[in-house]
C-alpha positions as CSV (number, residue, x, y, z in Angstrom):
1,M,0.0,0.0,0.0
2,R,1.2,3.5,-0.8
3,R,0.6,5.8,2.1
4,I,0.7,9.4,0.8
5,A,0.1,12.8,2.5
6,L,-0.4,16.0,0.6
7,Y,0.2,19.1,2.7
8,G,-0.2,22.8,1.8
9,K,-1.4,26.2,2.9
10,G,-5.2,26.6,3.1
11,G,-6.6,27.9,-0.1
12,I,-3.7,26.8,-2.3
13,G,-5.8,24.3,-4.2
14,K,-4.5,21.2,-2.4
15,S,-7.9,19.5,-2.3
16,T,-8.3,20.1,-6.0
17,V,-4.9,18.6,-6.7
18,S,-5.6,15.6,-4.3
19,S,-9.0,14.9,-5.8
20,N,-7.6,14.9,-9.4
21,I,-4.8,12.6,-8.4
22,T,-7.3,10.2,-6.8
23,A,-9.5,10.4,-9.9
24,S,-6.6,9.8,-12.2
25,L,-5.3,6.8,-10.2
26,S,-8.8,5.3,-10.0
27,K,-9.1,5.7,-13.8
28,K,-5.9,3.8,-14.1
29,G,-7.4,0.9,-12.1
30,Y,-6.0,1.5,-8.7
31,K,-8.0,1.2,-5.5
32,V,-7.7,4.5,-3.8
33,L,-8.9,5.9,-0.5
34,Q,-8.8,9.7,0.1
35,I,-9.1,11.0,3.6
36,G,-9.8,14.7,4.1
37,C,-8.1,16.1,7.2
38,D,-9.6,19.5,7.3
39,P,-12.5,20.6,9.5
40,K,-14.2,22.1,6.5
41,A,-14.7,18.5,5.2
42,D,-14.5,19.6,1.5
43,S,-11.5,17.5,0.3
44,T,-13.6,14.8,-1.5
45,R,-16.6,16.9,-2.6
46,F,-15.7,16.9,-6.3
47,L,-15.1,13.1,-6.2
48,L,-18.7,12.8,-5.0
49,G,-20.5,15.0,-7.5
50,G,-20.4,18.1,-5.3
51,R,-21.9,16.4,-2.3
52,V,-20.5,17.1,1.2
53,P,-20.4,13.7,3.0
54,M,-21.1,12.9,6.6
55,T,-17.8,13.2,8.5
56,I,-16.3,10.5,10.7
57,L,-16.7,12.8,13.8
58,D,-20.4,13.3,12.9
59,A,-20.8,9.6,12.6
60,M,-19.2,9.1,16.0
61,K,-21.5,11.7,17.6
62,G,-24.6,10.0,16.0
63,G,-23.6,6.6,17.2
64,I,-22.9,5.4,13.6
65,S,-19.8,3.4,12.6
66,A,-17.0,5.3,10.9
67,E,-17.2,2.8,8.1
68,E,-20.6,4.2,7.1
69,A,-19.0,7.6,6.6
70,V,-16.8,6.2,3.8
71,L,-18.5,6.7,0.4
72,R,-17.7,5.6,-3.1
73,G,-16.8,8.3,-5.6
74,T,-15.4,8.9,-9.1
75,G,-14.1,5.7,-10.7
76,G,-14.9,3.6,-7.6
77,C,-12.6,5.5,-5.3
78,Y,-13.3,5.6,-1.6
79,C,-13.8,9.0,0.2
80,A,-13.8,9.9,3.8
81,E,-13.7,13.2,5.8
82,C,-12.4,13.5,9.4
83,G,-14.5,16.6,10.0
84,G,-14.0,18.9,13.0
85,P,-15.8,21.1,15.6
86,R,-17.9,24.1,14.7
87,P,-15.8,27.2,14.4
88,G,-14.9,28.6,17.8
89,T,-16.1,25.5,19.7
90,G,-13.1,23.2,19.8
91,C,-9.7,22.1,18.5
92,A,-9.6,20.8,14.9
93,G,-6.3,19.0,15.6
94,R,-7.9,16.9,18.3
95,G,-10.8,16.1,16.0
96,I,-8.4,14.6,13.5
97,I,-6.8,12.5,16.2
98,A,-10.2,11.2,17.4
99,A,-11.2,10.4,13.8
100,F,-7.9,8.5,13.2
101,E,-8.4,6.6,16.4
102,Q,-11.9,5.6,15.4
103,L,-10.7,4.4,11.9
104,E,-8.1,2.3,13.6
105,K,-10.5,0.9,16.2
106,E,-13.0,-0.2,13.5
107,K,-10.1,-1.4,11.2
108,V,-11.8,0.6,8.3
109,I,-8.6,1.0,6.2
110,E,-7.8,-2.7,6.6
111,K,-11.3,-3.7,5.5
112,I,-11.1,-1.4,2.4
113,S,-7.5,-2.5,1.7
114,P,-6.6,0.2,-0.8
115,D,-3.6,0.2,-3.1
116,I,-3.1,3.9,-2.4
117,L,-4.1,5.9,0.6
118,I,-4.1,9.7,0.3
119,Y,-4.4,12.1,3.2
120,D,-5.3,15.6,2.2
121,V,-4.0,17.8,5.1
122,L,-4.3,21.5,6.0
123,G,-0.7,22.8,6.4
124,D,-1.0,26.3,7.8
125,V,-0.3,24.9,11.3
126,V,1.5,21.6,11.8
127,C,0.2,20.9,15.4
128,G,-0.1,17.5,16.9
129,G,-3.4,16.8,15.2
130,F,-2.5,18.0,11.7
131,A,0.8,16.2,12.0
132,M,-0.9,12.9,12.7
133,P,-0.7,11.7,9.0
134,I,3.1,12.0,9.1
135,R,3.5,10.3,12.5
136,N,3.0,6.7,13.8
137,G,3.2,5.2,10.3
138,Y,0.0,6.7,8.9
139,A,1.7,8.2,5.8
140,K,5.1,7.2,4.4
141,D,5.6,9.8,1.7
142,V,4.7,13.5,1.8
143,F,4.2,16.0,-1.0
144,I,3.7,19.7,-0.5
145,V,1.4,21.7,-2.7
146,S,2.7,25.3,-3.1
147,S,2.6,28.3,-5.4
148,G,5.2,31.0,-5.7
149,E,3.2,33.3,-3.3
150,M,5.0,34.3,-0.2
151,M,2.6,32.8,2.4
152,S,2.4,29.6,0.5
153,L,6.1,29.3,0.5
154,Y,6.3,30.1,4.2
155,A,3.8,27.3,4.9
156,A,5.8,24.9,2.7
157,S,9.0,25.7,4.7
158,N,7.3,25.1,8.0
159,I,5.8,21.8,6.8
160,A,9.3,20.7,5.5
161,M,10.8,21.6,8.9
162,A,8.2,19.5,10.7
163,I,8.8,16.5,8.4
164,S,12.6,16.8,8.9
165,D,12.2,16.9,12.7
166,L,10.0,13.8,12.7
167,K,11.8,11.6,10.1
168,W,14.5,10.6,12.5
169,D,11.8,8.8,14.5
170,G,11.0,6.7,11.5
171,Y,8.1,8.8,10.3
172,A,7.3,10.0,6.8
173,E,9.7,11.7,4.4
174,L,9.3,14.7,2.1
175,R,9.3,13.5,-1.6
176,G,8.8,16.8,-3.4
177,I,6.8,19.9,-4.1
178,I,3.8,20.1,-6.5
179,Q,3.7,23.5,-8.0
180,N,0.1,24.7,-8.3
181,S,0.7,27.9,-10.3
182,R,-1.0,31.2,-9.5
183,G,0.6,33.4,-12.2
184,V,3.2,34.9,-9.9
185,E,6.1,36.6,-11.8
186,D,9.0,34.2,-12.2
187,E,7.0,31.6,-10.4
188,D,9.0,28.6,-11.8
189,S,12.3,30.0,-10.7
190,I,10.9,31.0,-7.3
191,L,9.7,27.4,-6.6
192,D,12.9,25.9,-7.9
193,K,14.9,28.0,-5.4
194,A,12.5,27.2,-2.6
195,A,12.7,23.5,-3.3
196,S,16.5,23.6,-3.4
197,E,16.6,25.5,0.0
198,I,14.6,22.8,1.7
199,G,16.4,20.0,0.0
200,T,13.7,18.6,-2.3
201,K,12.5,18.9,-5.9
202,I,9.6,20.0,-8.0
203,I,7.5,16.9,-8.9
204,R,5.3,18.6,-11.4
205,R,4.1,22.1,-12.4
206,I,0.3,22.6,-12.8
207,P,-0.5,25.7,-14.8
208,R,-3.2,28.2,-13.8
209,D,-6.3,27.1,-15.8
210,R,-10.0,28.1,-15.8
211,T,-10.9,24.4,-16.5
212,V,-10.7,23.8,-12.7
213,Q,-13.4,26.4,-12.0
214,Q,-15.5,25.1,-14.9
215,C,-15.4,21.6,-13.5
216,E,-16.0,22.6,-9.9
217,S,-19.2,24.5,-11.0
218,I,-20.6,21.1,-12.1
219,G,-19.3,19.3,-9.1
220,K,-16.6,17.3,-10.9
221,T,-12.8,16.9,-11.0
222,V,-11.0,17.9,-14.2
223,V,-10.1,14.2,-14.8
224,E,-13.8,13.3,-14.8
225,G,-15.3,16.5,-16.3
226,Y,-12.8,17.2,-19.1
227,P,-10.9,13.9,-19.5
228,N,-9.5,15.0,-22.9
229,S,-8.2,18.4,-21.8
230,V,-4.6,19.4,-21.5
231,L,-5.1,19.9,-17.8
232,S,-6.4,16.4,-17.3
233,A,-3.3,15.0,-19.0
234,I,-1.2,17.1,-16.7
235,Y,-3.0,15.6,-13.7
236,D,-2.5,12.1,-15.1
237,G,1.2,12.8,-15.4
238,L,1.2,14.1,-11.8
239,A,-0.4,10.8,-10.7
240,D,2.3,8.8,-12.4
241,A,5.0,11.0,-10.8
242,I,3.5,10.5,-7.4
243,L,3.7,6.7,-7.9
244,E,7.3,7.0,-9.1
245,S,8.3,9.1,-6.2
246,S,6.6,7.1,-3.4
247,S,7.2,3.7,-2.0
248,D,5.1,0.6,-1.6
249,S,5.2,-0.2,2.1
250,E,3.1,-3.3,2.2
251,G,3.7,-5.4,-0.8
252,G,2.7,-5.1,-4.5
253,M,-0.3,-3.1,-5.7
254,R,-3.0,-4.7,-7.7
255,I,-4.8,-3.2,-10.7
256,V,-8.6,-3.3,-10.2
257,R,-10.5,-3.8,-13.4
């Protein structure tokens, strides 16, 4: 099983990138589970036709099993959202910890047995809760989504620092940066320099493209909504690069047809 975490500043387009990677890998025949680790619970929305699913925390509050909060999406992928407290009423990081513990308790991931597990994680603050996917063996390979904007680069640097501090304890390792372009002047060179400074590389560059908004308006990923577009091909290439740059920690993957 590939255990992959995508981190990035809030609003950088990380969930769009994650969902299109999941859609592409599912299209290629892999069994994929995407887990959203953001209290907004919007990571998997466009894999589910625009629906916002019941979260694992909501299931726990309602006395429902976490397994029932896992839905099937585009191409047969599996989708789950950790969820979180209402704004101003609790700690989102602790919510992620509770959701992970419930998934473990019910052995949900083992039951699904995905080839590829993708955690989509908010990266503005790498506190204990938001760091869960890169600790205790949950994720093995981490990719940071960033643009050339200053605050996005600042978040990327902090995330890289957290990964570096934790890797000596046998946790996940940083495998590269995914450039989600915002049209910043000299953006490619800015990201190249940032990657070099934190000791990693650019995995793929995604251009700024209105196709993303067009697909989101109909509740779909680009890979599903415009499969023959240039941008869809770029996401397909990114999915391949993710596989090439990550490691299979639990034996060989199978293609599901």
